[in-house]
N, C-alpha and C positions, 0 to 999 in steps of 0.2 A: 504494499500500500504506499501511496505517497500522501502524507498526512501534513495538513497545514494546522499548525498548533498555536493557538492565541492564548497567551497567558501573561497577564501584565507584571507578573513578579517572576523574575528569573535571574539567576546569578549573572552578574555580581550585585544585583538589586534584591535586597531581602526586606520585606515588611513583616512577614509572619512566617509560617511554615509551608506556604503555598510554593515559594521559590524552591526549597528543598525537594518537596514532592515532585515538582515539575522536572528538575534536572534528573532525579533518580528514575523516573518514569520514562523520559524520552531517550536517555542513552540506552536504557534496557530495550525499548522498542528498535533503536537502531541495531543493537547487538542481535535482536531477533530477525534482522534482515529488512526492517521497514525503513523507508525514507521519511525523515522528519524535518520540517522547516518551522521554526519558532519565531514568532513576533512577540516581542516584550517591551515594556516601558523603558524609557531612557531618561531617568531623573536628572535634571540639570544638565542634560546633554553631555555628560562625562563619560559615558561608555561608548566603546567602538560600536558603529552602526551595523556592521556585518562581521560575523565572527563564526569561528567553529569551536565548540566547546564540547569536550568529550565525544567528539564524532557528531555532534548535533549542530546543524546550521542554524544560527541565531541571528535575527534582524532586530535592531532597536532603532526605530526612526527617530531622527532628531525633531523635537517638537518646537513650538513658539508659545509664548506666554499670552494666552487669551483671556486673562483675568479681567482686563479693562472692558472687554466688550461682552463679558459673560452676563450682565443684568439684561441685555437686549435679546438674549437667545436661550434663557433657561427659564424653568417654571419658578413660581413664587416662592415655594418651599426652600429651593436652593439658595434663594437670595437672602434667606433668613440664616444661614449657616455662618459659623465664624470665618473670617477671612482665609485662614489656613485650609479650611474644608472646601471653601469655594474655590481656592487655587488647585486643590487636589481634584475637585470634579472637573475643572476646566482642563487640567492635564489629561484626565481620563478620556474626556471627549476627543481632544487632539490626538491622543494615542490611537483611539479606534478609528478616526477618519483618516490620519496618515498611514495606519496599517492597511486599510482597505485600499487606498489609492495606490500604495506601493506594490501591493500584491497584484492588483489589476494591471497598472501601467508598466511596472518594471518586470516582475516575475513571470506573468503570463503573456502580456503583449510583447515585450521586448525580448525576454529570455526563453520564451516558449515553454515555460514550465507547466506541467500538467499535475493536478491533484486529484485524488479519490475521495477525500473527506476533509471536512473542516471541524476542529476541535475547539471549543471556547470554554473558558473557566470563569464562572461567576458573572455577575453583572458588569464587572470592571472589563471584561473582553468580549462581552456578548453582543455589543452593538456592531462591531466589526463582524462577528460571526454571522449576525442576521443580514447584513449589507452583502457580504461576500456569498452567502448561500444563494441570494436572489441573482446576483450579477453572474456568478460562475455556474449556476444550477447544479450545486453539489450538495450531498446530504451533510447535515449539522448535527453534532453531538455536544450538548451544553452539560458541563460539569457543575452541579450545585453543592459547594462544601457547606453552606449555610444560607440563610435568607435574612432579608431586612427585617421581616416581621419577628423571627426568632431572636436575631441579634439585638433588637431594641425592646424586647419584651412585650410585643404586640403593637407598638407604635411605629416610629421611624419615619422615613421619607418616602411619601407618596411617589415621588419621582422614580426612586430606586426600586420600589415595588413594582411600578409599572414596566420598567426595563426588565426585571426578572419575569413577569408575567408574559411579556411579549417573547422573551427568549424561550420559555417553556412551550409556548404554543407554536413558535416557529421550529423548534428542534425537532429533528426526526427521533432522536433518543435522548433521554436525560439519565445522567450517571450521578448517583449520590452516595454518600459514605456510610450510611447505616439504615437499617429498617425504621429507626426512629426518625431519621430524616425523610424517609420515603413516606411515612404517615403524615409527616408535617406538610409535604408538598401535596399529597392528595387532599389533605384538609384545606389547603389554599385553592383547590380547584384545578391543580395541574393534571394534565391527562395521565391516568394511572398505567395505561398500557405502555406508555413511553418510558417508565421509569425502571432502571436497573440499579441495584445495589453492588458496589464494589467497595470493601473496606480499605481505608488507609493502611499504612505500614510503616515499619521502622527498619533500619539496617541493623539486623541482629549481630552482624560481625563487628560493627562499630560500637554498638551498645552491648557490651559483654563485660561482666563484672570481672573477669580474668584478665581483662587488658589493664586494669588499674592497679597501680602499685600501692601497697599498703602505706608506705611512707608519704605518698602524696596525699592520701586520705587524711592522715594523722596531721599532716602539715595544714590542710584546709581547715580541719576542726580546730586546730590551735589558733589559726589566724582569725576565725570566727569567735573565739573565746569560749568554745563549747567543751573541749577536751574529750572526755569519755562519756558526757552527759547524753541522755536519749535525744535524738534529733528528729524532728518533725520537718518536712520540707515540702513547700509549694513554690512552683515556678509557673508564670504565666502573666498574661496581660492583667493589670490591676483595674479592673471594670467590674461593674455589677454583675455581669453574666458569669464571671469566674468564681465569685464567692469568697474571695480572700477575707472579706469583712466578716463572714460568718465563722471562719476559721480563727480569727482573732478574738471573737467573742466566745468561742469554745475554750480558748486558752486558759482563763481562770478556772474553769471546770476541771480541765486536764491537770492543772498544777495542784489542785486539792488532793489527787490521787498519785500523781507522779511529780513532786515537787522540784525535782532537778531536770525536768524536761525543758527543751529548748525548741522554739520555732523559728525557722529560717524562711523568710518570704523573699523571692527574687523576681524582679519584673519592673515594668514601667506602665503608668497609666493614670487615669483621672482620680483614682482612689488613694494616691500617694499621701496627700495631706490628711484625709479622713482616717487612714489606718495609723498614721503616726499620732493622731489625736486620741484614738481609741486606746492605743497601747499605754499613752500617759495617763489617761482617764482611768483605766483599769489597774494602773500601778504595776505593770508587768515588764517594764523597761529591761530588766535583767535577764528577762526570759525569752525576749523576742529580738530577732536580727532582722531589720528591714533593709534590704540591699536594692535600692532603686536603680537598676541598671540592666542593659541587655547583656546577656552572658553568652559568649561564644560556645559552640556546641561542645568542644572538648572540656571546657570548664563546667558546662552543665552535666556532663557525664560524671564528672569528679564529684559534683553535688549529690547526684544520685547514689554514687558508691558510698558516700559519706553518711547519708541518712539511714535511720532506722525504719521509718514509714513515710510515704509520700501521700499527701492529702489533697484531693482536688474537688472541692465541694461546688462544682459548677452548676449554675441554674439553667444554662442553655449550653449543650456541647454535643453537636452533631457527630463528632468523632474526637476522642481525646488524644492527640498525638503525644503530648507530654506524659500522659498516663501510660501509654504504650511504651515510651522510652523508659519510664521508671520500671514497668513490669520486665522489660528486656534485661534491665540492669539487676534483676532478681530481688525487687523490692515489693513488699506487700502494699497494697493501695486502698485507700478510703476515698470513695467517690460519689459525687452527687448523682441522684437516680431519679429526678423529677422532671416532668415535662419532656421535652426533645432531648433525650440523653442516649446518644450511641454508647456512652460508659456502661450502661446496663448490659449491652451486648458484649463488650470488651472484658468486664470484670465478673467472674464467677463468685457469687457471694456464699455458696455452699457447695458441698461435694454432690456430684451426679455422675451417672454412669459414664458419660462422654466427656466429663471435664471436672477437674478438681478446684476447690475454693483457692482463689488468689487474692481476695480482698473483701471488702464490705461495701454495701450500698447504703447511703444515707440521705436524709431530707436535707438539702443544702440550706434551708431556711431554719433549721432547728439546731443551734449550737449544742444542745444536750445530746443529740443523736450523733452528731460529729464527734464529740468528746467521748461518748460511750465506747465507739468502735476504735478510736484512736488509742484509748486507754487500754482497751483489750490487747492490742498489739504491743504496746510499750511495756506492759507487765509480763508478757510471755515471749521470751527470746525463742523458745522452741517453735511456737506458733508462727513467729515472724519469719523464721528461716524456712519452714515448711511451705507457708503461702508465697515467700519469695521464690522458692524453686518452682512451685506451680505456675507462678506468674510468668516466668521465663519460658517454661514449657508451652504455656498458652500462646505466647508470641510466636515461637518457632512452629507451632502447629497451624496458626491462623493468620498472623500479621506480618508475614514477610514480604519484602519489596518485589521478590521474584514472583510470588502468587499474585500480588496486586497487579503487576504489569502483565502477567499472563491473562488474568480475568478481564483487565481493561481492553487488551487487545481482541479478546473474544467478542466483547461488545462491539468494538469498531468493525471488526470483520463481518459481523451480522449486518450491521447497518449497510456496509458497501455491497455486500451480495444480496441485499433486498429482503433479508430475513426478518 
């Protein structure tokens, strides 16, 4: 297949986990014998415009600043956004328009390139997918990693919701990351027959506890001022949907049972000030480490290795990549299991014939529930080790990059063959 792959986030540009997912998938597609051409965003026009990355052809069209003319060409709700968000929206529009014109005018008309399939990720790349499907008369697959409705807790931007709806209606097939997300898409009125589920994954060779030196773990713990104390770890965006606030609220309850427990929170987001205020108000400054920073992958792996339990009390989580990373590192996990939660599918909360318990499901809005299952693990080393082993086994059985790439290509081939 000749695949035109539209994904606004691609190395060296990372905003979240999508960039890592995209490079891991596309180079595996190439290794499987497929031809892949990626069109990605070029923030600040600092990246090369045409590149070959791990065998994947990558285009990053140079953009122009359309912020000044934005008020004349965008819906009212976007005009109410903060300036930085308006600029991002303008850049997104330009990325989609420039991608579409470069594909049509240069790759197809001038270079004679032919494609079998268009793939677009989320609303950020869907506009170009919609335009190119019509112009090139090719099938379109749209990946939904989340929705505006879910990310915003049911509110959000009407404009982004409309882009997502149009993408879903235009697509020949929709790929999403969990059955929880599938149910959400159906609930939003998206065509059920188009939807296929392919789980996300992690690199189990990179996220391997045997790769980490004990001395490096000890050094990190000393740097954090934790030493040999029990360590609870959270990493992620510090926003309402991720539930770090509920975890901080659970900490005083945990400390009553495990007085030497330490909570380490790593991430950036709008809750930074609120979390610091909560820690001061609860008087738990000595027991909480707030690290407001983006952590490179190798450092994140070290944090997983250093912790005793990882807690991700998300209120909305189509698929929890950081949870899967922690599981691959052999750590038991406590996860939010309310609403749209792919975590319910990832984490087995009790032994069953086909899988073993690797963590616990909790109500992300109930600090007592979070505390209960975190305390259970902190007090029982044998249980922690058993669930940690089961967690890594679960990843090896179900959430490897090779399986995800293979399952994704199967969906693409079905679309191209008309099945």
